[in-house]
C-alpha positions as CSV (number, residue, x, y, z in Angstrom):
1,M,210.2,18.0,147.9
2,A,210.0,16.1,144.6
3,R,207.3,13.4,144.4
4,K,206.2,10.8,141.8
5,S,203.5,12.2,139.5
6,D,203.0,10.0,136.5
7,K,199.6,11.4,135.6
8,G,200.5,15.1,135.9
9,A,203.9,14.7,134.1
10,R,202.3,12.8,131.3
11,Q,199.5,15.4,131.0
12,A,202.1,18.2,130.8
13,R,204.1,16.4,128.2
14,I,201.1,15.7,126.0
15,Q,200.2,19.4,126.2
16,C,203.7,20.3,125.0
17,E,203.8,17.7,122.3
18,K,200.3,18.7,121.1
19,W,201.3,22.3,120.6
20,R,204.6,21.3,118.9
21,Q,202.7,19.2,116.4
22,F,200.1,21.9,115.9
23,F,202.7,24.6,115.5
24,H,205.6,22.7,113.8
25,Q,205.4,24.7,110.6
26,N,205.9,27.9,112.5
27,I,208.6,26.4,114.6
28,D,210.5,25.3,111.6
29,Q,210.0,28.7,109.9
30,Y,211.2,30.4,113.1
31,H,214.6,28.7,113.0
32,R,214.9,29.1,109.2
33,M,214.3,32.9,109.4
34,F,216.8,33.3,112.2
35,D,219.4,31.3,110.4
36,F,218.8,33.3,107.2
37,I,218.6,36.8,108.6
38,L,221.2,36.6,111.3
39,G,223.3,33.6,110.0
40,K,224.2,31.9,106.8
41,Q,222.0,32.7,103.8
42,W,223.2,29.8,101.5
43,N,222.3,26.3,102.3
44,D,224.7,23.4,101.7
45,D,223.1,22.3,98.4
46,E,223.3,25.8,96.9
47,E,226.9,26.2,98.0
48,D,227.9,22.9,96.4
49,M,226.2,23.8,93.2
50,L,227.9,27.2,93.0
51,K,231.3,25.7,93.7
52,T,230.7,23.2,90.9
53,F,230.6,26.2,88.5
54,R,233.7,27.7,90.2
55,K,231.5,30.5,91.7
56,V,232.1,31.9,95.2
57,P,228.8,32.1,97.2
58,L,228.7,35.7,98.5
59,Q,226.0,37.3,100.7
60,F,225.1,40.9,101.0
61,N,222.9,40.9,104.1
62,K,220.6,43.9,104.1
63,L,217.8,42.4,106.2
64,A,219.8,42.3,109.5
65,T,220.3,46.1,109.2
66,L,216.6,46.6,108.5
67,I,215.7,44.5,111.5
68,N,218.1,46.4,113.8
69,S,216.6,49.7,112.6
70,L,213.1,48.4,113.3
71,L,214.1,47.3,116.8
72,G,215.7,50.7,117.5
73,E,212.5,52.4,116.5
74,Q,210.4,50.1,118.5
75,Q,212.5,50.9,121.6
76,Q,211.7,54.6,121.1
77,N,208.0,53.7,120.8
78,T,207.4,51.6,123.9
79,P,203.8,52.2,124.9
80,Q,202.8,54.0,128.1
81,L,200.5,52.1,130.4
82,E,197.9,54.1,132.4
83,I,196.1,52.6,135.4
84,Y,192.6,53.9,136.1
85,P,190.7,53.1,139.3
86,L,187.2,51.8,138.7
87,S,185.9,51.4,142.2
88,E,186.7,51.1,145.9
89,C,189.9,53.1,145.8
90,D,191.0,56.6,146.9
91,Q,193.2,58.8,144.7
92,Q,196.3,58.3,146.8
93,T,196.2,54.5,146.6
94,A,195.5,54.7,142.9
95,S,198.6,56.9,142.5
96,V,200.7,54.5,144.5
97,R,199.5,51.5,142.5
98,Q,200.1,53.3,139.2
99,M,203.7,54.0,140.3
100,I,204.3,50.4,141.3
101,I,203.0,49.0,138.0
102,K,204.9,51.6,135.9
103,D,208.0,50.9,137.9
104,I,207.6,47.2,137.1
105,M,206.6,47.5,133.5
106,L,209.2,50.2,132.5
107,S,212.2,48.9,134.4
108,Q,215.4,48.2,132.6
109,D,214.9,44.5,132.9
110,A,211.4,44.8,131.4
111,K,212.7,46.8,128.4
112,T,215.3,44.1,127.7
113,V,212.6,41.5,127.8
114,Y,210.4,43.5,125.4
115,Q,213.4,43.9,123.0
116,V,214.1,40.2,123.0
117,A,210.4,39.3,122.4
118,A,210.1,41.9,119.7
119,M,213.2,40.6,117.9
120,Q,211.8,37.1,118.0
121,A,208.5,38.2,116.6
122,F,210.0,40.4,113.9
123,V,212.5,37.8,112.7
124,G,210.8,34.5,113.5
125,G,207.1,35.4,113.3
126,F,206.3,35.0,117.0
127,G,207.9,35.6,120.4
128,A,207.3,35.0,124.1
129,F,207.9,36.4,127.5
130,S,206.5,35.8,130.9
131,W,205.9,37.4,134.3
132,D,207.2,35.7,137.5
133,T,207.9,36.4,141.2
134,Q,211.2,36.3,143.1
135,Y,212.3,37.3,146.5
136,A,213.6,40.9,146.8
137,H,217.0,39.6,148.0
138,N,218.6,36.6,149.7
139,K,217.6,37.8,153.2
140,S,214.0,38.7,152.5
141,F,210.6,37.1,152.6
142,D,209.0,39.8,150.4
143,L,208.3,38.9,146.8
144,D,208.7,41.1,143.7
145,I,207.2,40.9,140.3
146,V,209.8,40.4,137.6
147,P,209.7,39.7,133.8
148,R,211.4,36.7,132.1
149,Y,212.6,36.3,128.6
150,F,213.3,33.2,126.6
151,K,216.3,32.6,124.4
152,D,214.2,30.5,122.1
153,A,210.5,31.1,121.8
154,T,209.9,27.7,120.3
155,R,210.5,26.2,123.7
156,C,207.2,27.7,124.9
157,Y,203.8,26.1,124.3
158,W,200.2,27.2,124.7
159,D,196.6,25.8,124.5
160,V,195.7,25.3,120.9
161,G,192.1,26.4,121.8
162,A,193.1,29.8,123.2
163,E,191.1,32.7,121.6
164,H,193.1,35.7,122.9
165,V,195.7,37.1,120.5
166,N,198.3,36.6,123.3
167,K,196.8,33.3,124.4
168,V,196.5,34.3,128.1
169,D,192.9,32.9,128.2
170,G,193.9,29.3,127.5
171,M,193.6,26.3,129.8
172,Y,197.3,25.7,130.0
173,C,200.7,26.9,128.8
174,G,204.3,26.4,129.7
175,F,207.9,26.3,128.6
176,I,210.7,23.7,128.6
177,A,214.3,24.2,129.5
178,R,217.3,21.9,129.3
179,M,219.4,21.2,132.4
180,T,222.6,19.2,132.5
181,R,222.5,16.1,134.6
182,S,225.5,17.3,136.7
183,K,223.6,20.5,137.6
184,F,220.4,18.6,138.2
185,R,222.3,16.4,140.7
186,E,223.5,19.4,142.5
187,V,220.1,21.1,142.7
188,Y,217.8,18.1,143.2
189,G,220.0,15.3,144.4
190,R,221.7,12.3,142.8
191,D,218.9,9.9,143.8
192,L,216.3,11.8,141.8
193,E,218.6,12.2,138.8
194,E,219.2,8.5,138.6
195,K,215.4,7.8,138.7
196,I,214.7,9.9,135.6
197,S,214.8,7.8,132.4
198,K,217.6,8.5,129.9
199,E,215.4,7.5,127.0
200,S,214.1,10.2,124.7
201,S,210.7,8.6,124.2
202,V,208.1,9.9,126.6
203,T,205.0,8.2,125.3
204,A,203.4,4.9,126.2
205,T,199.9,4.8,124.7
206,E,198.7,5.1,121.1
207,S,197.0,8.4,121.8
208,E,200.2,9.8,123.3
209,I,202.2,8.6,120.3
210,A,199.7,10.3,118.0
211,L,200.3,13.5,119.7
212,A,204.1,13.4,119.7
213,V,206.1,15.2,117.0
214,Q,207.3,12.9,114.3
215,P,210.9,13.1,113.1
216,D,209.8,13.8,109.5
217,L,207.8,16.9,110.5
218,T,210.7,18.8,112.0
219,D,214.4,18.7,112.2
220,D,214.4,20.1,115.7
221,P,216.6,17.8,117.9
222,F,214.2,17.8,120.8
223,S,214.1,15.1,123.5
224,W,212.9,14.9,127.0
225,A,215.9,13.2,128.5
226,D,219.2,11.7,127.3
227,D,222.6,10.8,128.8
228,E,223.8,14.4,129.1
229,S,220.7,16.5,130.1
230,I,217.1,16.5,131.3
231,T,214.2,18.6,130.0
232,I,212.4,20.6,132.8
233,N,208.8,21.2,132.0
234,H,207.4,24.4,133.5
235,N,203.6,24.0,133.3
236,F,200.7,26.4,134.1
237,V,197.2,25.0,134.3
238,R,193.9,26.9,134.8
239,K,191.5,25.6,137.4
240,Y,187.9,26.8,137.9
241,E,186.1,26.9,141.2
242,N,182.9,28.4,142.6
243,S,183.0,31.7,144.5
244,M,180.6,34.3,145.7
245,L,180.2,38.0,144.7
246,Y,178.7,40.4,147.2
247,K,177.0,43.7,146.6
248,M,177.1,46.0,149.7
249,S,174.7,48.7,150.7
250,N,177.3,51.4,150.1
251,G,177.6,50.3,146.4
252,Q,180.9,48.4,146.8
253,I,181.3,45.0,145.1
254,L,183.3,42.5,147.1
255,D,184.6,39.1,146.2
256,E,185.0,36.2,148.6
257,A,188.5,37.1,149.7
258,E,187.6,40.8,150.3
259,M,184.5,39.7,152.3
260,E,186.6,37.4,154.4
261,R,188.9,40.4,155.3
262,L,185.8,42.5,156.1
263,V,184.5,39.8,158.4
264,E,187.8,39.4,160.1
265,N,188.0,43.1,160.8
266,S,184.4,43.1,162.2
267,V,185.4,40.1,164.4
268,A,188.3,42.1,165.8
269,I,186.0,45.0,166.6
270,A,183.5,42.8,168.2
271,Q,186.1,41.1,170.4
272,Q,187.6,44.4,171.4
273,M,184.2,45.8,172.3
274,Q,183.3,42.8,174.3
275,M,186.5,42.9,176.2
276,M,186.1,46.6,177.0
277,Q,182.6,45.9,178.2
278,N,183.7,43.0,180.4
279,L,186.3,45.2,182.0
280,G,183.7,47.9,182.7
281,E,185.8,50.6,181.0
282,F,182.7,52.4,179.9
283,S,180.7,52.1,183.2
284,G,179.2,55.3,184.3
285,M,179.7,56.9,180.9
286,E,177.2,57.4,178.1
287,P,178.0,55.6,174.9
288,S,180.0,57.6,172.3
289,A,178.6,58.1,168.9
290,S,181.8,56.8,167.4
291,M,181.7,53.6,169.4
292,P,180.2,50.6,167.4
293,E,177.1,49.0,168.7
294,M,176.9,45.3,169.6
295,I,178.3,43.4,166.6
296,V,176.1,40.4,166.6
297,E,172.5,41.2,165.8
298,G,169.9,40.2,168.4
299,E,168.7,41.2,171.8
300,E,170.7,38.8,174.0
301,P,174.5,39.3,174.3
302,V,176.7,36.4,173.3
303,E,179.9,35.0,174.7
304,D,183.2,35.0,172.9
305,M,182.8,31.5,171.6
306,E,179.3,32.3,170.4
307,I,180.6,35.4,168.5
308,E,183.3,33.3,166.8
309,E,180.7,30.8,165.7
310,A,178.3,33.5,164.5
311,F,180.9,35.2,162.4
312,L,181.1,32.1,160.1
313,S,178.3,33.6,158.1
314,P,178.5,37.3,157.1
315,E,174.8,37.6,156.9
316,M,174.5,37.1,160.7
317,I,176.8,40.0,161.8
318,T,176.9,43.7,161.6
319,L,179.7,44.6,159.1
320,Y,181.7,47.8,159.3
321,Y,183.2,49.2,156.1
322,D,185.6,52.2,156.8
323,G,183.7,52.9,160.0
324,E,180.3,52.7,158.3
325,V,177.7,50.1,159.0
326,V,177.0,48.2,155.8
327,R,174.9,45.1,154.9
328,I,174.7,42.7,152.0
329,E,172.1,43.7,149.5
330,E,172.7,41.0,146.9
331,K,175.0,38.1,146.2
332,R,175.5,35.7,143.4
333,Q,177.6,32.7,142.7
334,V,180.4,33.1,140.1
335,R,183.1,30.9,138.5
336,I,186.6,32.1,139.1
337,S,189.8,30.7,137.8
338,K,193.2,30.3,139.4
339,I,196.5,29.4,137.9
340,I,198.5,26.4,139.2
341,Y,202.2,26.3,138.5
342,R,203.9,22.9,138.3
343,K,207.5,21.9,137.5
344,F,208.2,18.5,136.1
345,A,211.3,16.5,135.4
346,G,210.6,13.1,133.9
347,D,207.8,11.6,135.9
348,F,208.5,13.6,139.0
349,A,206.8,16.9,140.2
350,L,209.5,19.2,141.5
351,E,207.2,22.0,142.6
352,K,203.5,22.9,142.7
353,V,202.2,26.3,143.8
354,E,199.3,28.7,143.0
355,F,200.4,31.5,140.7
356,P,199.1,34.9,141.8
357,S,197.1,35.9,138.7
358,E,193.9,35.1,136.9
359,D,195.4,34.9,133.4
360,L,198.2,32.7,132.2
361,P,201.5,34.6,132.7
362,L,203.1,33.4,129.5
363,I,202.6,36.0,126.7
364,F,202.5,34.9,123.1
365,V,203.7,37.8,120.9
366,D,202.0,37.4,117.5
367,Q,203.8,39.5,114.8
368,N,201.2,39.0,112.2
369,S,199.4,35.7,111.4
370,Y,196.5,34.2,109.6
371,W,194.4,31.1,110.0
372,Q,194.2,28.3,107.4
373,K,191.0,26.5,106.6
374,D,192.0,23.5,108.7
375,G,192.2,25.8,111.7
376,K,196.0,26.0,111.9
377,Q,197.6,29.4,112.7
378,M,200.4,30.5,110.3
379,C,202.7,33.3,111.5
380,R,204.2,35.8,109.2
381,P,207.6,37.2,110.1
382,F,208.2,40.9,109.3
383,A,210.8,40.2,106.6
384,V,209.3,37.1,105.1
385,D,208.4,38.9,101.9
386,A,211.9,40.2,101.6
387,I,213.6,36.8,101.7
388,D,213.4,36.3,97.9
389,A,214.7,39.8,97.2
390,Q,217.7,39.1,99.6
391,R,218.4,35.8,97.8
392,Y,218.2,37.5,94.4
393,L,220.6,40.1,95.7
394,N,223.1,37.4,96.7
395,Y,222.8,35.7,93.4
396,L,223.5,39.0,91.5
397,G,226.5,39.7,93.7
398,T,227.8,36.2,93.2
399,Q,227.3,36.4,89.5
400,S,229.0,39.7,89.2
401,A,232.0,38.4,91.2
402,Y,232.2,35.4,88.9
403,I,232.3,37.5,85.8
404,L,235.1,39.5,87.2
405,K,236.9,36.4,88.2
406,V,236.8,34.7,84.8
407,S,237.7,37.9,82.9
408,R,241.2,37.9,81.2
409,Y,243.9,40.0,82.6
410,D,245.7,40.6,79.2
411,Q,246.2,44.3,78.4
412,F,247.1,44.2,74.6
413,M,246.4,42.0,71.6
414,A,249.2,41.7,69.0
415,S,250.4,39.3,66.3
416,K,253.5,37.2,66.7
417,K,255.3,39.2,64.0
418,N,254.9,42.4,66.2
419,I,256.9,40.9,69.0
420,Q,259.2,38.4,67.4
421,G,262.4,40.2,68.3
422,A,264.2,39.3,71.5
423,D,264.5,42.9,72.7
424,T,260.8,43.5,71.8
425,Q,259.7,40.4,73.6
426,Q,261.5,41.6,76.7
427,K,259.7,45.0,76.6
428,W,256.3,43.5,76.0
429,A,256.7,41.0,78.9
430,D,255.4,43.9,81.1
431,P,254.2,46.8,78.9
432,Y,253.3,48.9,82.0
433,A,256.9,48.9,83.2
434,I,258.0,50.9,80.2
435,Q,258.1,54.6,80.7
436,G,257.4,56.3,77.4
437,A,256.7,54.6,74.0
438,I,256.6,50.8,73.6
439,T,258.2,49.7,70.4
440,Y,257.0,46.8,68.3
441,D,258.0,44.9,65.2
442,E,256.3,45.7,61.9
443,S,254.5,42.8,60.3
444,P,254.1,42.2,56.6
445,S,250.3,42.7,56.9
446,G,250.8,46.0,58.7
447,A,249.0,44.8,61.9
448,K,250.0,46.5,65.1
449,P,249.2,45.8,68.8
450,E,245.8,46.9,70.0
451,Q,244.9,47.7,73.6
452,I,242.2,45.6,75.2
453,R,239.6,47.6,77.2
454,P,239.0,46.4,80.9
455,P,236.0,44.0,81.2
456,E,232.7,45.7,81.9
457,L,229.7,44.2,83.8
458,S,226.5,44.0,82.0
459,A,224.3,47.1,82.6
460,S,221.4,44.7,83.2
461,L,223.1,43.3,86.3
462,G,223.3,46.7,87.9
463,Q,219.7,47.3,87.0
464,Q,218.7,44.0,88.6
465,Y,220.7,44.8,91.7
466,Q,218.9,48.1,92.2
467,R,215.6,46.3,91.6
468,A,216.4,43.8,94.3
469,I,217.3,46.6,96.7
470,E,214.0,48.4,95.9
471,D,212.0,45.2,96.3
472,M,213.5,44.8,99.7
473,Y,212.6,48.3,100.8
474,T,209.0,48.1,99.4
475,S,208.4,44.7,101.0
476,T,209.5,45.9,104.4
477,G,208.4,49.6,104.3
478,L,211.8,50.6,105.6
479,Y,213.2,53.1,103.1
480,P,216.7,54.6,103.2
481,T,215.5,58.1,104.1
482,R,213.7,56.7,107.1
483,M,216.9,55.0,108.3
484,G,218.9,58.3,108.1
485,Q,220.1,58.5,104.5
486,Q,219.7,61.7,102.6
487,G,216.6,61.8,100.4
488,N,215.1,64.2,97.9
489,E,213.0,65.8,100.6
490,I,214.1,69.3,101.5
491,S,211.6,70.7,104.0
492,G,211.0,69.3,107.4
493,A,207.3,68.8,106.6
494,A,208.3,66.6,103.6
495,I,210.6,64.6,105.8
496,D,208.0,64.1,108.4
497,A,205.4,63.1,105.8
498,R,207.8,60.4,104.4
499,T,208.5,59.2,107.9
500,R,204.8,58.9,108.7
501,Q,204.2,57.1,105.4
502,G,206.9,54.6,106.3
503,S,205.3,54.2,109.7
504,Y,202.2,52.8,108.2
505,A,204.1,49.7,107.0
506,T,205.6,49.1,110.4
507,Y,202.6,49.8,112.5
508,V,201.5,46.2,112.5
509,A,204.9,45.1,113.7
510,F,204.9,47.7,116.5
511,N,201.3,46.9,117.4
512,S,202.1,43.3,118.0
513,I,204.6,43.9,120.8
514,N,202.4,46.7,122.1
515,R,199.5,44.3,122.5
516,A,201.7,41.9,124.3
517,I,203.0,44.5,126.7
518,S,199.4,45.6,127.4
519,A,198.4,42.0,128.1
520,G,201.4,41.8,130.4
521,G,200.2,44.9,132.1
522,Q,196.9,43.3,132.9
523,I,198.6,40.3,134.4
524,V,200.9,42.6,136.5
525,N,197.8,44.4,137.7
526,Q,196.3,41.1,138.8
527,M,199.4,40.1,140.6
528,V,200.0,43.3,142.6
529,P,197.3,42.8,145.2
530,R,198.3,39.1,145.7
531,V,202.1,39.7,145.8
532,Y,202.1,43.0,147.7
533,D,199.6,41.9,150.3
534,S,201.4,42.8,153.5
535,Q,202.9,45.9,155.0
536,R,206.3,46.7,153.5
537,V,208.4,49.6,152.2
538,I,208.9,50.0,148.4
539,N,211.2,52.4,146.7
540,L,209.3,54.1,143.9
541,M,209.9,56.9,141.4
542,T,207.5,59.7,142.3
543,P,206.7,62.5,139.8
544,D,207.8,65.3,142.0
545,E,210.2,63.9,144.6
546,G,212.2,61.3,142.6
547,R,212.8,57.9,144.1
548,K,211.2,57.7,147.5
549,N,210.4,55.0,150.1
550,I,206.6,54.5,150.4
551,T,204.9,52.2,152.9
552,I,202.1,50.1,151.5
553,N,199.3,48.3,153.4
554,K,200.0,50.4,156.5
555,Q,197.6,49.8,159.4
556,V,196.7,53.1,161.1
557,D,194.1,52.0,163.6
558,D,193.8,49.3,166.2
559,Y,191.0,47.4,164.4
560,G,192.7,47.2,161.1
561,M,189.8,49.0,159.4
562,Q,192.0,52.0,158.3
563,I,194.7,50.9,155.9
564,E,196.9,53.4,154.2
565,N,197.9,52.6,150.6
566,D,195.9,49.4,150.8
567,L,196.8,47.6,147.5
568,R,194.6,44.7,148.2
569,K,191.4,46.8,147.6
570,G,190.0,48.3,144.5
571,T,189.3,47.5,140.9
572,F,191.6,48.9,138.3
573,E,191.9,49.0,134.5
574,V,195.1,49.1,132.5
575,R,194.9,51.1,129.3
576,L,197.5,51.3,126.6
577,Q,198.7,54.6,125.3
578,A,200.8,53.9,122.2
579,G,203.4,56.4,121.1
580,P,207.0,57.3,121.9
581,S,208.6,56.0,125.1
582,Y,209.0,58.2,128.1
583,E,212.4,59.3,127.0
584,G,211.2,59.8,123.5
585,Q,208.3,62.0,124.8
586,K,210.7,64.1,126.8
587,A,212.9,64.6,123.7
588,Q,209.9,65.7,121.6
589,A,208.6,67.9,124.4
590,L,212.0,69.6,124.8
591,E,212.3,70.2,121.1
592,S,208.8,71.8,121.0
593,L,209.6,74.0,124.0
594,N,212.8,75.1,122.4
595,M,210.9,76.2,119.3
596,V,208.5,78.2,121.5
597,L,211.5,79.9,123.3
598,Q,213.1,80.8,120.0
599,A,209.9,82.7,119.0
600,N,209.6,84.3,122.5
601,P,212.3,83.8,125.1
602,Q,210.2,85.7,127.7
603,L,207.7,82.8,127.9
604,L,210.2,80.7,129.9
605,N,208.7,82.2,133.1
606,L,205.4,80.4,132.2
607,F,206.8,76.8,131.8
608,A,210.3,76.9,133.4
609,D,209.4,73.9,135.6
610,L,208.2,71.8,132.6
611,Y,211.3,72.8,130.7
612,A,213.5,71.4,133.5
613,E,211.4,68.2,133.7
614,N,212.2,67.4,130.1
615,L,215.9,68.0,130.2
616,P,218.0,64.9,129.4
617,L,219.4,64.6,132.9
618,V,219.2,61.8,135.4
619,N,217.7,63.9,138.2
620,T,216.0,67.2,137.4
621,I,213.8,67.4,140.5
622,E,215.9,70.0,142.3
623,I,216.2,72.1,139.1
624,K,212.5,71.8,138.5
625,N,211.7,72.9,142.1
626,R,214.0,75.9,141.8
627,L,212.6,77.0,138.4
628,K,209.1,76.4,139.7
629,T,209.5,79.4,142.0
630,I,209.6,81.8,139.0
631,V,206.3,80.6,137.6
632,P,203.3,82.4,138.9
633,P,201.1,80.2,141.1
634,A,198.1,81.2,139.0
635,I,199.8,79.8,135.8
636,I,200.6,76.6,137.6
637,E,197.0,76.3,138.7
638,A,195.8,77.0,135.2
639,G,198.0,74.2,133.9
640,K,196.3,71.8,136.3
641,T,192.7,72.9,135.8
642,G,192.7,74.1,132.2
643,K,191.0,77.3,133.3
644,M,192.4,80.8,132.6
645,P,193.3,82.8,135.7
646,K,191.0,85.7,136.5
647,D,192.1,88.9,134.7
648,N,192.2,91.9,137.0
649,G,193.7,94.2,134.4
650,Q,197.2,94.1,135.8
651,Q,200.4,92.9,134.2
652,P,201.8,89.5,135.3
653,P,204.0,89.9,138.4
654,D,207.7,89.8,138.0
655,P,209.8,87.2,139.8
656,T,210.5,89.5,142.8
657,Q,206.8,90.1,143.3
658,V,206.2,86.4,143.0
659,Q,208.8,85.7,145.7
660,Q,207.3,88.3,148.0
661,Q,203.9,86.8,147.5
662,M,205.3,83.4,148.3
663,Q,206.9,84.7,151.5
664,Q,203.6,86.3,152.5
665,Q,201.8,83.0,151.8
666,Q,204.4,81.2,153.9
667,M,203.9,83.6,156.7
668,Q,200.1,83.1,156.4
669,M,200.6,79.4,156.5
670,E,202.8,79.7,159.6
671,M,200.1,81.8,161.3
672,Q,197.5,79.3,160.3
673,F,199.7,76.6,161.7
674,K,200.1,78.4,165.0
675,Q,196.4,79.1,165.2
676,A,195.8,75.4,164.6
677,E,198.2,74.6,167.4
678,L,196.4,77.0,169.7
679,E,193.1,75.4,168.7
680,L,194.5,71.9,169.4
681,K,195.8,73.1,172.8
682,K,192.4,74.6,173.6
683,Q,190.7,71.3,172.7
684,E,193.2,69.5,174.9
685,L,192.4,71.8,177.8
686,Q,188.7,71.2,177.2
687,L,189.3,67.5,177.2
688,K,191.4,67.8,180.4
689,A,188.6,69.8,182.0
690,Q,186.0,67.3,181.0
691,Q,188.2,64.6,182.4
692,Q,188.6,66.5,185.6
693,N,184.9,67.0,185.9
694,I,184.4,63.3,185.3
695,D,187.0,62.5,188.0
696,L,185.3,65.0,190.4
697,E,182.0,63.4,189.8
698,I,183.5,60.0,190.5
699,E,185.0,61.3,193.7
700,R,181.7,62.9,194.7
701,Q,179.9,59.6,194.1
702,K,182.5,57.8,196.2
703,L,181.9,60.4,199.0
704,Q,178.2,59.9,198.8
705,A,178.6,56.2,199.0
706,E,180.9,56.6,202.1
707,E,178.3,58.9,203.7
708,L,175.6,56.4,203.1
709,E,177.8,53.7,204.6
710,I,178.5,55.8,207.7
711,A,174.9,56.7,208.1
712,G,174.0,53.1,207.9
713,K,176.5,52.2,210.5
714,L,175.1,55.0,212.8
715,E,171.6,53.9,212.3
716,E,172.7,50.3,213.1
717,Q,174.3,51.5,216.3
718,K,171.3,53.6,217.3
719,L,169.0,50.6,216.8
720,R,171.3,48.4,218.8
721,Y,171.3,51.1,221.6
722,M,167.5,51.3,221.7
723,A,167.2,47.6,221.7
724,E,169.7,47.4,224.6
725,T,167.8,50.1,226.5
726,Q,164.5,48.4,226.0
727,R,166.0,45.1,227.2
728,T,167.4,46.9,230.3
729,H,163.9,48.4,231.1
730,S,162.3,45.0,230.6
731,D,164.8,43.4,233.0
732,N,164.2,46.2,235.6
733,A,160.4,45.8,235.4
734,I,160.7,42.1,235.8
735,S,163.0,42.5,238.8
736,H,160.7,45.1,240.4
737,A,157.7,42.8,239.9
738,D,159.6,39.9,241.5
739,N,160.4,42.1,244.5
740,L,156.8,43.1,245.0
741,T,155.8,39.6,244.8
742,K,158.3,38.6,247.4
743,I,157.2,41.5,249.8
744,L,153.5,40.7,249.4
745,T,154.1,37.0,250.0
746,H,156.2,37.7,253.2
747,H,153.5,39.8,254.8
748,I,150.9,37.3,254.2
749,K,152.9,34.6,255.9
């Protein structure tokens, strides 16, 4: 829901205007270079001047072809990113995380983004691209990490105080985009559209006016709002906050979020244990070694509410990490940053969320720049040194065309006396229409018609033209032989040497986009645990099985302590491996393998699976798996370990022997599997027997209790009988005594 935000919108506008003032020379150069290389290479004043002299302004654009060649080579040299686990991660999770990051970084959309940013940097001097999130599809709540490109890199802005070459460490960044008012009304409503001012001025105070771009500094027709459209400001701001870092007794380093998850898991175990104890599930049984002890430290047990209150502090509880009791050995306070994304239109905030990364997601692609003494950064486009050579080439071509244009088209020169006759004049009206000799009239002076030679261009113009072409090649480092033209190199080694020599001049250009891709890889690595933070299924390209559905963050136990492919844990590092792209590496590897096979075709049995893996096919997994059966297992193992197999003096087995060995191994594996099944059944029987013994013991205890109860009842009845008997005897004695008394008393009377 959009809300009024005068302060935030003004702050974001000032940030944008401050960058545009700081960078206005590069912004103007960016558009001039694009217009010159990909558009018109004559300005209006030059065209008017040439037309005054009746010259036609021609252009012979060589730079566009050179840039396209450079972009094609860059596409073949997209860097490979490797993800290395540093701590708190098993090999399987690290492999899954590496597949996810590579799938994101090397997708077709990502390659398109890299190409657009590379073209902007090569032509304009700098480029830009960003990383963002979007829902997997319209009926999903799962987010995916996606790249974004910009049609115009000058619409992006960064913190002028950023130190990183890609400006991901600044305090803010953002980009602006134009939206028509009709579309804005459909997306955000008519009421909000009418509230946004249609004036282009966005400043109010003197300080803001000083930061705004003045009209005389740039001819960029930029405005925040007008009658037709509205500028949307996408703003990213870095905020710092205090956090805690924990060092555990098992050597793991946990941040505050990871500690909260650990505490939550421990709370779940404590509540489960207390519930089981309250139900008396373990009464009469000795505690198991795998059963956790009382969670809260202390002698007296606590109630559920007391446990919940005690868990507010991790120092007061017993923590369990992967089933192991751990404790906090050391902790320290740190400053962490988070990125806040805001979207503004006019003085209204359209959106405000926390972006899932630690660095700014907008990447500045610096082709090659230097810093002036006043602290301003000046970008150098790749072809900036070839601009004058291209202009000179256009002037030479225009001048040559003008010379040809003003040259006379007469073919002969003759005196009037030579063609004074009527029939002679008719013939010489078109001398090339005459088949055979052309007659002429003799003059008294003896003059006769002379043929005029066709006009020739000055040799210096041709020399200057070749010089301009050579200057263009030397200033860019892109020579004709490198772009596929035949050179004077004969051997393959000489051609490779010339290619490598040309690569030195273009290394800086390639390194600029490679650094930007590496910075983007770091951001994607930061986003993965925050975006892929729940259990879900992702389709990934696996090395051996092709595309496969893999479940991440899968809970495998009741307590949530065992998580399969837990992408929220672990510390990883992204490293850049420059060189040919994946497809380029496959082509080079296949060429090398073909050279080996030409020397010795029998060696195919040693790397048939690798040969199939590098074939230019969409899916080679089945071919690879089939050819893998002809490679001896010892050779495959040697390829993994780098150790030679033990030599037993025998020749390498043929494919039939290998197949027989594999069948034997399969039979052995089946026997081992059956033995394992028998062992499991045996353990199940033992467990059943133990359970039966426990049940018998419980029944015996019940019988003993019943016997005691019956014995108690018998004893009670016996005591009652004895008491009744004694009472009867007492009554008889009393009655007998009364009778004696009566008898004695009667006799006396």
